[in-house]
Structures are given as structure tokens and as C-alpha cells.
C-alpha positions as CSV (number, residue, x, y, z in Angstrom):
1,M,-27.0,7.6,82.1
2,I,-29.7,9.8,80.5
3,V,-30.0,13.4,79.6
4,M,-33.2,15.2,80.4
5,K,-34.1,18.5,78.8
6,F,-37.1,20.6,80.2
7,G,-38.5,23.3,78.0
8,G,-39.8,26.7,79.2
9,S,-43.4,25.6,80.0
10,S,-42.0,22.7,82.0
11,V,-40.2,25.1,84.4
12,A,-42.6,28.1,84.1
13,G,-43.1,28.6,87.8
14,A,-43.0,27.0,91.3
15,E,-45.7,24.4,90.5
16,R,-43.9,23.3,87.3
17,I,-40.5,23.1,89.1
18,V,-42.0,20.9,91.8
19,N,-43.5,18.7,89.1
20,M,-40.2,18.5,87.3
21,T,-38.4,17.5,90.5
22,E,-40.7,14.6,91.0
23,I,-40.1,13.4,87.4
24,V,-36.3,13.7,87.9
25,K,-36.4,11.9,91.3
26,S,-38.2,9.0,89.8
27,R,-35.3,8.6,87.4
28,I,-32.4,9.5,89.7
29,K,-30.9,6.0,89.6
30,L,-30.3,6.4,85.9
31,K,-27.8,9.3,86.6
32,P,-29.6,12.1,84.8
33,V,-28.0,15.2,83.5
34,L,-30.5,18.1,83.3
35,V,-30.7,20.8,80.6
36,L,-33.1,23.7,81.3
37,S,-34.7,26.4,79.2
38,A,-35.6,29.8,80.6
39,M,-38.7,29.9,82.7
40,G,-42.0,30.5,80.8
41,N,-42.0,33.7,78.8
42,T,-38.7,35.0,80.2
43,T,-36.9,35.2,76.8
44,D,-39.8,37.3,75.4
45,Y,-39.6,39.6,78.5
46,L,-35.9,40.0,78.0
47,L,-36.4,41.0,74.3
48,E,-39.2,43.4,75.3
49,S,-36.9,45.0,77.8
50,A,-34.2,45.4,75.2
51,D,-36.7,47.0,72.8
52,A,-37.9,49.5,75.4
53,A,-34.3,50.4,76.3
54,L,-33.3,50.8,72.7
55,K,-36.2,52.8,71.4
56,K,-37.5,54.6,74.5
57,G,-34.4,54.8,76.7
58,F,-36.6,53.1,79.3
59,V,-35.0,50.3,81.5
60,S,-37.3,48.0,83.4
61,I,-37.0,44.3,84.3
62,E,-40.1,44.3,86.5
63,K,-41.8,41.3,84.8
64,I,-38.6,39.2,85.0
65,E,-38.0,40.1,88.6
66,E,-41.7,39.4,89.6
67,L,-41.7,35.9,88.0
68,H,-38.4,34.7,89.5
69,L,-38.7,36.2,92.9
70,K,-42.3,34.9,93.3
71,T,-41.0,31.4,92.3
72,I,-38.3,31.6,94.9
73,A,-40.8,32.6,97.5
74,D,-43.3,30.0,96.5
75,L,-40.6,27.3,96.7
76,S,-39.5,28.6,100.1
77,L,-35.9,28.9,99.0
78,G,-33.3,30.6,101.2
79,E,-31.7,34.0,101.1
80,A,-28.6,32.7,99.4
81,I,-30.3,31.9,96.1
82,Q,-32.3,35.1,96.3
83,K,-29.1,37.1,96.6
84,E,-27.5,35.1,93.7
85,V,-30.5,35.8,91.5
86,K,-30.6,39.5,92.5
87,D,-26.9,39.8,91.5
88,L,-27.9,38.6,88.0
89,F,-30.8,41.1,88.0
90,W,-28.2,43.9,88.7
91,E,-26.0,42.6,85.9
92,L,-29.0,42.5,83.5
93,G,-30.1,46.0,84.5
94,S,-26.6,47.3,83.8
95,L,-26.6,45.8,80.4
96,L,-30.0,47.3,79.5
97,T,-28.8,50.7,80.8
98,G,-25.9,50.4,78.4
99,I,-28.3,49.6,75.5
100,S,-30.4,52.7,76.4
101,L,-27.4,55.0,76.4
102,T,-25.7,53.7,73.3
103,K,-28.9,53.2,71.3
104,E,-27.4,50.0,70.0
105,L,-28.2,46.3,70.3
106,T,-25.5,44.2,68.5
107,G,-25.7,40.5,68.0
108,R,-23.1,40.0,70.8
109,T,-25.1,42.2,73.2
110,K,-28.4,40.4,72.3
111,D,-26.9,37.0,73.0
112,C,-25.6,38.2,76.4
113,L,-29.0,39.6,77.1
114,V,-31.1,36.5,76.4
115,S,-28.7,34.3,78.3
116,F,-30.0,35.6,81.6
117,G,-33.2,33.5,81.4
118,E,-31.4,30.1,81.4
119,R,-28.8,31.3,83.9
120,I,-31.5,32.2,86.4
121,S,-33.6,29.2,85.7
122,V,-30.9,26.6,86.5
123,R,-29.9,28.4,89.8
124,I,-33.5,28.3,91.1
125,A,-34.0,24.7,90.1
126,A,-30.7,23.5,91.5
127,A,-31.5,25.2,94.8
128,Y,-34.9,23.5,95.0
129,F,-33.3,20.1,94.3
130,R,-30.8,20.7,97.1
131,G,-33.7,21.4,99.4
132,K,-35.0,18.0,98.5
133,K,-31.8,16.3,99.5
134,I,-30.5,15.9,95.9
135,N,-26.9,17.1,95.4
136,A,-27.5,19.4,92.4
137,R,-25.2,21.9,90.9
138,A,-26.2,24.8,88.6
139,L,-23.9,25.2,85.7
140,D,-23.6,27.8,83.0
141,A,-23.0,25.9,79.7
142,W,-19.5,27.3,79.2
143,D,-18.5,25.9,82.7
144,A,-19.6,22.5,81.5
145,G,-17.4,22.7,78.4
146,F,-19.5,24.4,75.7
147,I,-17.2,26.4,73.4
148,S,-18.6,27.9,70.1
149,D,-17.6,30.1,67.3
150,S,-18.6,33.8,67.2
151,A,-21.6,33.6,65.0
152,F,-23.9,35.4,67.4
153,G,-27.5,34.3,67.3
154,Q,-26.6,31.1,65.4
155,A,-23.4,29.9,66.9
156,E,-21.9,26.5,66.1
157,L,-20.2,24.4,68.8
158,R,-16.5,23.6,68.3
159,K,-15.5,19.9,68.2
160,E,-13.4,20.2,71.4
161,S,-16.6,20.9,73.3
162,Y,-17.4,17.2,73.2
163,I,-14.2,16.3,74.9
164,R,-14.5,19.0,77.5
165,I,-18.1,18.2,78.3
166,A,-17.4,14.5,78.7
167,S,-14.4,15.1,81.0
168,F,-16.2,17.6,83.2
169,L,-19.6,16.0,83.6
170,R,-18.3,12.4,84.1
171,S,-16.4,13.6,87.1
172,L,-19.5,15.3,88.5
173,L,-21.6,12.2,87.9
174,A,-19.0,10.0,89.6
175,E,-19.3,12.2,92.7
176,G,-23.1,11.7,92.7
177,T,-23.9,15.2,91.6
178,L,-26.9,16.1,89.5
179,P,-25.7,18.6,86.9
180,V,-28.3,21.3,86.0
181,I,-27.1,23.0,82.9
182,T,-28.2,26.0,80.9
183,G,-29.5,25.1,77.4
184,F,-29.2,27.4,74.4
185,I,-26.0,29.2,75.3
186,A,-22.2,28.9,75.1
187,K,-19.1,31.1,75.0
188,D,-16.7,31.8,72.2
189,E,-12.9,31.6,72.5
190,N,-12.9,35.3,73.5
191,G,-15.2,34.7,76.4
192,N,-18.3,36.3,74.7
193,I,-21.7,34.7,75.4
194,T,-23.3,33.1,72.3
195,T,-26.6,31.5,71.6
196,L,-27.1,28.3,69.5
197,G,-30.1,29.5,67.5
198,R,-33.3,27.6,66.8
199,G,-33.6,24.4,68.8
200,G,-30.6,25.5,70.8
201,S,-31.7,24.0,74.1
202,D,-32.5,20.7,72.5
203,L,-29.1,20.8,70.8
204,S,-27.4,21.4,74.1
205,A,-29.1,18.2,75.4
206,T,-28.2,16.1,72.4
207,V,-24.6,17.3,72.4
208,I,-24.2,16.3,76.0
209,A,-25.8,12.9,75.3
210,A,-23.4,12.3,72.4
211,A,-20.4,13.5,74.4
212,L,-21.3,11.1,77.3
213,K,-22.5,8.3,75.1
214,A,-25.8,8.4,77.0
215,D,-28.4,5.7,76.9
216,E,-31.1,8.1,76.0
217,V,-32.1,11.8,75.6
218,Q,-35.5,12.8,77.1
219,I,-37.0,16.0,75.8
220,W,-39.8,17.1,78.1
221,K,-42.4,19.5,76.6
222,D,-46.1,20.3,77.0
223,V,-47.9,17.9,74.6
224,D,-48.0,14.1,74.4
225,G,-45.6,13.6,71.5
226,I,-45.4,14.1,67.8
227,L,-49.0,14.3,66.8
228,G,-50.6,13.2,63.6
229,A,-51.5,16.9,62.9
230,D,-51.4,20.3,64.5
231,P,-53.7,20.0,67.6
232,R,-54.7,23.6,67.1
233,L,-56.4,22.5,63.8
234,V,-57.3,18.9,64.6
235,E,-58.7,18.4,68.1
236,D,-58.5,14.6,67.9
237,A,-54.9,14.4,66.7
238,K,-53.2,11.5,68.4
239,P,-49.5,11.0,69.2
240,V,-47.4,9.0,66.8
241,E,-45.8,6.2,68.9
242,L,-42.6,5.7,66.8
243,V,-40.7,7.6,64.1
244,S,-37.3,7.4,62.6
245,Y,-34.8,10.2,62.8
246,E,-35.5,11.0,59.1
247,E,-39.2,11.2,59.6
248,A,-38.8,13.4,62.7
249,A,-36.5,15.7,60.8
250,E,-38.9,16.1,57.9
251,L,-41.8,16.8,60.3
252,A,-39.8,19.5,62.1
253,Y,-38.6,21.1,58.9
254,F,-42.1,21.3,57.4
255,G,-43.8,22.8,60.4
256,A,-44.2,20.3,63.3
257,Q,-43.1,21.6,66.6
258,V,-40.7,18.8,67.4
259,L,-36.9,18.7,67.6
260,H,-35.2,20.9,65.0
261,P,-33.2,18.7,62.5
262,R,-30.0,20.5,63.6
263,S,-30.6,19.5,67.3
264,M,-31.0,15.8,66.3
265,Q,-27.7,15.5,64.4
266,P,-25.6,14.5,67.4
267,C,-28.0,11.7,68.2
268,I,-28.1,10.7,64.5
269,N,-24.3,10.5,64.5
270,T,-24.2,8.3,67.6
271,G,-27.5,6.3,67.3
272,I,-28.8,7.5,70.6
273,P,-32.6,7.3,70.8
274,V,-34.6,10.4,71.7
275,L,-37.7,10.3,74.0
276,V,-39.8,13.4,74.0
277,K,-42.4,13.4,76.8
278,N,-45.1,15.6,78.3
279,S,-44.1,17.0,81.7
280,F,-47.8,17.8,82.2
281,N,-48.8,14.2,81.5
282,P,-45.7,12.1,82.4
283,E,-47.7,8.8,82.1
284,S,-48.2,9.3,78.4
285,P,-45.8,7.2,76.4
286,G,-45.2,10.0,73.9
287,T,-43.2,9.4,70.7
288,R,-40.0,7.6,70.3
289,I,-37.4,8.8,67.8
290,V,-35.1,6.0,66.7
291,P,-32.6,5.1,64.0
292,G,-34.7,4.1,61.1
293,P,-36.3,2.8,59.1
294,V,-39.3,2.0,61.3
295,K,-41.1,-1.2,60.3
296,D,-44.8,-1.4,59.6
297,T,-45.0,2.1,58.4
298,P,-48.6,3.2,57.9
299,L,-49.7,4.8,54.6
300,C,-49.8,8.2,56.5
301,R,-48.0,8.7,59.8
302,A,-48.5,12.5,60.1
303,I,-49.5,15.6,58.2
304,T,-48.0,19.1,58.7
305,S,-48.4,22.5,57.1
306,K,-46.0,25.4,56.8
307,K,-47.6,28.7,55.9
308,N,-46.4,32.1,54.6
309,I,-44.4,30.5,51.8
310,T,-43.3,32.1,48.5
311,L,-43.3,30.1,45.3
312,V,-40.8,31.2,42.6
313,D,-41.2,29.9,39.0
314,I,-38.1,30.3,36.9
315,V,-38.1,29.6,33.1
316,S,-35.1,30.0,30.8
317,T,-35.3,28.7,27.2
318,R,-31.9,30.3,26.6
319,M,-30.4,27.7,28.9
320,L,-32.0,24.8,26.9
321,G,-29.4,22.0,26.7
322,Q,-26.7,23.9,28.5
323,S,-25.0,22.4,31.5
324,G,-24.6,24.5,34.6
325,F,-28.2,26.0,34.7
326,L,-28.9,24.8,38.2
327,A,-25.4,25.6,39.4
328,R,-25.8,29.2,38.2
329,L,-29.3,29.4,39.6
330,F,-28.4,28.3,43.1
331,A,-25.2,30.4,43.1
332,E,-27.5,33.4,42.9
333,F,-29.5,32.3,45.9
334,A,-26.4,31.5,47.8
335,K,-24.9,34.9,47.1
336,N,-28.0,36.5,48.6
337,S,-28.1,34.1,51.6
338,I,-31.5,32.7,50.6
339,S,-32.3,29.1,51.6
340,V,-34.6,27.0,49.4
341,D,-37.2,24.6,50.9
342,M,-38.7,22.6,48.0
343,I,-37.7,22.3,44.4
344,A,-39.1,20.8,41.2
345,T,-37.3,21.0,37.9
346,S,-37.6,20.3,34.2
347,E,-35.1,20.9,31.3
348,V,-35.6,24.7,31.2
349,S,-37.7,25.5,34.3
350,V,-37.4,25.4,38.0
351,S,-40.0,25.9,40.7
352,L,-38.9,26.4,44.3
353,T,-40.2,27.6,47.6
354,L,-38.8,30.1,50.2
355,D,-39.7,31.6,53.4
356,A,-41.8,34.7,52.7
357,E,-39.7,37.1,54.7
358,K,-36.8,36.8,52.3
359,D,-36.1,39.9,50.2
360,L,-36.0,38.6,46.6
361,T,-35.3,42.0,44.9
362,A,-31.6,41.4,44.2
363,V,-31.9,37.7,43.2
364,C,-34.8,38.4,40.8
365,R,-32.9,41.2,39.2
366,E,-29.9,38.9,38.6
367,L,-31.9,36.0,37.4
368,S,-33.9,38.1,35.0
369,E,-30.7,38.5,32.9
370,Y,-31.2,34.9,31.6
371,A,-34.6,33.8,32.8
372,S,-38.2,34.9,33.4
373,V,-39.1,34.9,37.0
374,E,-42.6,34.8,38.6
375,V,-43.0,35.3,42.3
376,K,-46.2,34.0,44.0
377,T,-46.8,34.8,47.6
378,G,-49.4,33.5,50.1
379,K,-48.6,29.8,49.7
380,A,-48.4,26.9,52.1
381,I,-46.5,23.6,52.1
382,I,-48.6,20.5,53.0
383,T,-46.4,17.5,53.9
384,I,-47.5,13.9,54.3
385,I,-45.0,11.7,56.2
386,G,-45.7,8.0,55.6
387,D,-44.8,5.0,53.5
388,V,-43.5,6.6,50.4
389,R,-42.9,3.2,48.9
390,R,-46.7,3.6,48.3
391,S,-46.3,7.1,46.9
392,S,-48.8,6.6,44.1
393,E,-51.4,5.5,46.6
394,I,-50.7,8.5,48.9
395,L,-50.9,10.9,46.0
396,H,-54.1,9.3,44.7
397,E,-55.8,9.6,48.0
398,A,-54.4,13.1,48.9
399,F,-55.3,14.5,45.4
400,G,-58.7,13.0,45.7
401,V,-59.3,15.0,48.9
402,C,-58.0,18.1,47.1
403,K,-60.4,17.5,44.2
404,K,-63.3,17.1,46.6
405,L,-62.4,20.5,48.2
406,G,-61.8,22.2,44.9
407,I,-58.2,22.9,45.8
408,Q,-55.6,23.1,43.0
409,V,-52.1,21.7,43.8
410,Q,-49.5,24.1,42.4
411,M,-46.3,22.0,42.9
412,V,-45.3,18.5,44.1
413,S,-42.1,17.3,45.6
414,Q,-41.0,13.9,47.0
415,G,-38.1,14.3,49.4
416,A,-34.8,12.5,48.9
417,S,-35.2,11.0,52.4
418,K,-38.1,8.9,50.9
419,V,-40.3,9.5,53.9
420,N,-42.3,12.6,52.7
421,I,-44.4,13.9,49.9
422,S,-45.0,17.7,49.9
423,F,-47.2,19.9,47.7
424,I,-48.1,23.6,47.5
425,V,-51.6,25.1,47.9
426,N,-52.8,28.6,48.8
427,D,-52.3,29.7,52.4
428,K,-56.0,30.2,52.9
429,E,-56.7,26.6,51.9
430,A,-54.1,25.0,54.2
431,D,-56.1,24.6,57.4
432,T,-59.1,23.1,55.7
433,L,-57.0,20.7,53.7
434,V,-55.0,19.5,56.8
435,K,-58.3,18.8,58.6
436,E,-59.8,16.9,55.7
437,L,-56.6,14.9,55.0
438,H,-56.4,14.0,58.7
439,R,-60.0,12.9,58.7
440,F,-59.5,10.8,55.6
441,F,-56.2,9.1,56.7
442,F,-56.9,8.8,60.4
443,S,-60.6,9.0,61.3
444,G,-63.9,7.4,60.5
445,A,-64.8,5.1,57.7
446,D,-62.4,6.7,55.2
447,A,-59.3,6.1,57.5
448,K,-56.4,4.7,55.5
449,H,-53.7,3.1,57.7
450,G,-52.2,0.7,55.2
451,S,-53.6,-2.6,56.2
452,G,-56.0,-0.9,58.5
453,K,-54.3,-2.3,61.5
454,K,-52.4,-0.2,64.0
455,P,-48.6,-0.6,63.3
456,E,-46.8,-2.5,66.0
457,A,-43.4,-0.9,66.4
458,K,-40.8,-3.5,67.3
459,A,-38.4,-1.5,69.5
460,K,-36.8,-2.2,72.8
461,K,-38.1,-0.5,75.9
462,S,-36.7,2.9,76.5
463,V,-34.8,3.9,79.6
464,D,-38.0,5.8,80.7
465,E,-39.8,2.4,80.8
466,A,-37.2,1.3,83.4
467,S,-35.0,-0.7,81.1
468,P,-31.4,0.0,82.4
469,R,-29.8,-0.1,79.0
470,H,-30.9,-0.6,75.4
471,G,-29.5,-0.5,72.0
472,P,-30.1,1.9,69.1
473,E,-33.6,0.5,68.6
474,G,-34.8,1.8,71.9
475,G,-36.9,4.9,71.7
476,T,-38.1,8.2,73.1
477,T,-41.1,10.4,72.9
478,A,-41.2,13.7,71.1
479,S,-43.6,16.5,71.7
480,G,-44.1,19.9,70.4
481,E,-43.9,22.9,72.6
482,G,-45.1,26.4,72.0
483,K,-42.2,28.4,73.3
484,Q,-38.7,27.5,74.1
485,S,-35.2,28.9,73.6
């Protein structure tokens, strides 16, 4: 059994749904469970409609209606599904009217609002499957067993969800039904719709896989896998064939558009491999994410950048020799709900990085009672994923590139996962540095791939390669996708 998740661009219209159907049909013997995102830009359209209702008192769902009704017509679906979707449009319009009248958009209302994209998407897709003689059933996530807490916008699934999901979906699969389930959403114990936050649709898929003890999770996106660098910066960036969970998590955290670390946790817990593939290019092998470590790690596997970072330098000679300095320091950040990305420490000083949108006024005021604080904005984190057992060599080569470009490194950190080295430069230098690092490590005469040979990953074939079952070493492909729930 496999779980297949299709992102927004993979179901963006009639042509994409037809393409998705062919992909699923080719794997129907593997008993797939489908998880779908909202179609194309639907989530953006929903948020735009809410903004117009809130600020202007204007209610319109024209863009949303046009996209979905055109898709229904292009797929030649019957009146029954058209009526079902129009009923959801009516419900959505009523919700927006309420927002326009109350001039209020709470977290609970917003979660309900954005849920409509996934709810409509699965109904259209399931109807098309049925027209192709595939016994498909559209399911809202809560009907499949997804129960969460009430942290609207960032809900956490309750443990009992796994039991409910397994019980419900196993019965459907035994009947020969293809479940088509909404990603990204759930309901709390009071029946309120919730959303699972960043990477929510991928999380829905991995939770289902863990609950069912699936052979594999396939995440279908719109690029060929995890790439060696951002393809918007490096045109010749190539997919990485194999990465460990840890490497994929570090890549995602530091800017690569792959599975969010949170969404991978259910697979990490169960050892289920993840295959992220390109629905626009199904023949591409993509990238396999497997329990690590991966053998034959090259010196540099991938390079990412994360811009708009704030660097905070904290110095306190008053705390010299005193225990509890870091505990007190991080208590201040925790009290102000600020999460730290990177950190470097000495006896009396700490340098750390944060997302730039965080308001540091309160925490700086509190820290200034016992430390001097300097805040530097406009920074970027450059991360190199590779064989950190050769960290000295990586740093030597990377800093040589920085020296050549006249770029001063402002902070260095080696992750505890032992798969990444990150350093801070100015925002305006990041793109040039990524391009030159990629050229040095991956291209031309200066390429540095460890022994110079392409690493041969020793992993079993994935389910996608027609192997009926495989152990934890089997893999999957991971791709980045521009927009998804």
C-alpha cells in the first residue's frame, strides 16, 4: 500500500487532473490512498476574498467559481458533482458575508475559510476517477479520522487520529475503494475545522502512511526532486538522487522547498521511505528520502540560502563564569515566542539568527539589563549539506570562494545533525555566493564531489519502480513546489 500526495500545481485544472489520474492508474495495484491540496491558486483566492470582505465589505468568489466550474466542464463531469460543488460555494459565500458584516476574521473562521479549497478539490477529482471506472470516494480529513487540538492555523493532530485513520481507511481499501482525502485540514473535538500549518498537506500524507504502515509515501510536486541549488538561481541545478531524513530536514529548514521537517516526522518514527516526484515529468526518478545515513556522501550534496534573516549579537561580561547564562537568555526568547535558527557561543557572548519579521523590541529591552545587544538586519543563511566528516575541507573550499568574491563571513555554525555547515553573509551577497558555490562544487573543472565519482546510492528499489515491497532502505523522490497548502 502506498500514499500519494498531489500538490496544488499537480491538480491545478482539468489537464493536470487527467495527468494525475494516469499516474494513479499506473499504480492502482499498489492500493494507493490519495491526499490532495487545493487546486492551483485557490488558497490565495480564498484569502483575497476574505481580505475584501473584511476591509471593503465586498463579497465575491468569482475567481474560485470560475476555476472549479471550468474544470468540471472541461472534464465533462455530471450535474451531481456540479451541484455538490455549488453547495460548497453557497456555504463559502455565507461565511464571507458573515466576515463582511462582523468585520472580524478570527483564527477559527480563517481555518474554516481556507478549508474550502481542499474540500472542492477532492470532490472534483473523485468524480473524475469514477468516470474512469475507478471506485473513488472523496473524504474530508475529519471523516477519515483526523482529530486535532484547537490551535487554529497550526493545529497538532491527536494521537487517537492514527487509530481512527487506520481503522477507517483499511476498511475502504479492503472494499477496493480509492480514498481521495483532503490534505492540510482536520477538526478539533468541538467540531471546528482546523488547519495543520506549514507543510500541512504533506503531513496529512505522512500521518496516513504511518497509521497504515504503508510501504511508501509519494509526494508529487512540480520539479524533479531535491535540487543541488535553487533552480531560480542556478539553471543547471540537478536533482539529488538520495538523501537521508536528516539531510532533507536540514535542507527544508534552511530554505529548500522540500518536505517540512514537521511533515517528515511520522515517517522518521516508522522508517517509511518518502518518494517525491514530478507530476509534470513522471519518468524522472526524483529524489529518495530514506532512513540514514546515506553511504558514499559527496563533499557537497546541496546548497541552500535563506534570506531576510536578523543576526543578534549578545555580549555580557557580567555573566562571566556564571552558570545559567544561556538558560536565562533563551528564557527571554521563549517568553516572547521567538524561535532561534542558528547559534554560536563563547564564554560571555552569543550570536544567533532569527526570522526578520520578529519584533525584538521587548526581548532587547529585557536582555539589555545584563548584556549589550546589537541587532543586524539584511542577512542570509547559506547552508551546505554534505559530508561533514570532511568539514575542514568544506570550510576551506567554501571560504576560498567567499574570499574570491570579497564576501566576509559573519558567523559559522555546524549543525548537531552532522550533515550541514551554515554561515551568515549579507542578503545582497547570497545569490552570487550560491551560484559560485554551486559552480565550484558541482560544475566545470573546479567541481568537488569527494572522489570525483558520482556516488552510487545502495538502496532497494522503491515501490514506484514496481517493487511490491521494500524495507527501510527503499526510497522516494522529493521535489520543491512553489505553492501548496
